[in-house]
C-alpha angles and dihedrals in degrees: 000000000000135000114283124248086249092055092048090049089052093046094051094048093046091046093052092047089052090048091049090056091050100255119173130234098001110191136159133202132200101230096168095111094052104035126044093195098068142006103224146013124216115198125191136157142197133195097245142029095247090057090045088056089045094052093047093050091050095051091045093049095043092049091049097044097041105031103016091240123147125185115252086208138022119184137175100039097132098067096020089212094117120009120186123197114194112202092168090234091053139012120214119207116194111182138180105250092250093056091045091059094041097049098035098196088177087067094054093049101034092113090057119090116266114236121229112246135190115289091252092055092046089051089062091074113116092015093118093054091045091051092049091052090051092050088048092052091047090053092049090051096049113105113251095236097258118124 
């Protein structure tokens, strides 16, 4: 069994929305062979809680406007460290970068086929690592407070 055309349409639109809001490391897996509850997972991350919320809001708005899809469930809003959008056909996980590393969902689903995404979404791969290096460089350049 493979992901349906509808699932692929939802995944592509959600991935593009995430990329447009500067999500990091957007990736999708076809989980239809191992799960009966959904066809595909979309994973994305961001370096702060505000951006996690912005990405989720954009995905939700775009799927509603362009495809008439509303999530049947939205979880994780309070802390905005990991928000899950369940569209039945697909499940979207948008995580704070720290949660993404800790929970390592890619490791759980690595045996499932990766789905092809729009070029902008594919270009987000490695952005979290790049962002972490930039932040580390900025910290190294800050004065130590001694005058």
